[in-house]
C-alpha angles and dihedrals in degrees: 000000000000143000136199114207111202096190140003113278125225113286107267120229116259112250114233126208122243101289130191093006130124113265113267095028116143117215118193135174108249090204094055094093131232121324120249119223122201124173139193123197117183149163133178089275101047151335143225127213120191141161109229126218094186126034090223089069088075090072092071091051092049089053092047105042131047092222127032129187116197117188121196117197116195133007101232097114113067094180091053091052090049090051091052088049090055095046096052098029094239113185116251093235090053090051089051090053091046093058093038098081095189094083123127122219110292146144125223132173126221107188107295092347130083130214119205131183124192130167109239123203113241121237105266137206128194114290094025122115124231114279135165134211125206116255111197121191126195110193124201129170094276107010143057117202113196123193123199126186097221135056114265118317122097145134096262097093092104092059091046090053091052090054092048096048099034094237117156123004101293095106092049095048138074132268088263090062089049090055089050090049091054092051093044091051091051092050092049090052089067095060098073089048095051092042091051091052090051091052091050090052091053091050090048090052091055091048093050093049092047100043127345119217136173095253092065094072089058090051092050092049092049091052092048090053091050091048090051092051093048092048091050089053098044101041098073091048091079093062091043093055091046088052090052090053089055092062096089096178089064105028109037129160092298098057101028094085089060091055090049088054091052090048089052090052090053090050090051090050090053091050091052091046093050091048092050092046091054090046091051090051090049090050090053089053091046090050093050090046091050091050090049091049091050090051089048091052091052092048090048092052093048091047092052092049091048092046091054096047097045095074090040090055090048092053092047092049093049092053092042097061093091099205121181109284097214093074116095089219095058127090113284089202090076091076095033115116092225097038096113096048088045092056092048091048090049090053092048092048091049092049091047091050092053092046091050092049092048091049091050089052091050094245093126132055137057096304091055095053101033095256092135110058129190113231116224116227109239112239121235115283112271121241 
């Protein structure tokens, strides 16, 4: 799961929440296409995975299995969403937040049910910038209903495989543990992204130290934008997980250690993000310093060349005035047999004197113009 932006994309439009609408109003995009319903029903002894054509088919699974996970991909069908709301008794304010995809991570309770929102990283390919989609969870005693804004394609395949194969304790636990598993899987999906950005920053640092070029500033800026977006998505998750821990009827002493583990993962993500943000800022300063040093080297070279040729031009202009030779005050070299070689030798001697003086001062050579570079030792690979 990685991406390599080659240039900054167009600035995306800021999404606005549902404004000036009655509370509890669902707003969907009619051009979004039909919603896709997939369901898991499971117990310690088995599982069932189906794609539903009608939301009412979930009733049979609820009657058959102790825990059911219904996943809804896409919000193009308003009537379907309303039917799911009726079946599970989802609060109208929760349905409004589900279709309002500008929500930050949060946890709210509606009677005996719990509503959870987390930003989920989208599945990326090379050349695509970091984006998130809103994952909304509505938790009842025996079911978890998850809502995603896009048609199938997410980072939850690992959890689905655990249900299919019976690995871990998800099939022997409650719906509350399933909700934790979904959140934990989303949090873990951020680590490869953040680690990849850190590796790219280290590679950029080596490139800037070796040879600075104009494309590097675009790469640094692109990474800083991605870090900002990831931080904006991850930061509210800490408070959301703490709020989940406070719901004692769902997360008692048995499940609370798992929430603490998820909270620790979020804290580690924030540490990595802060480190990478500081590193990106330092790289920007290193880049600007390198550009300034390069400009200084060019100015130094041009100054040295001008300094050498100023006295040579003076000598050439003096001997090029061509005054009358009969005057005692004029230059006797004008009628001298060796006058021309003498003037050339004087120029060469003057230039050599300047070059020797500059070399003695250390203004010439590889160290003066950056020809000899110091290689940075690459740090150990990050986990």
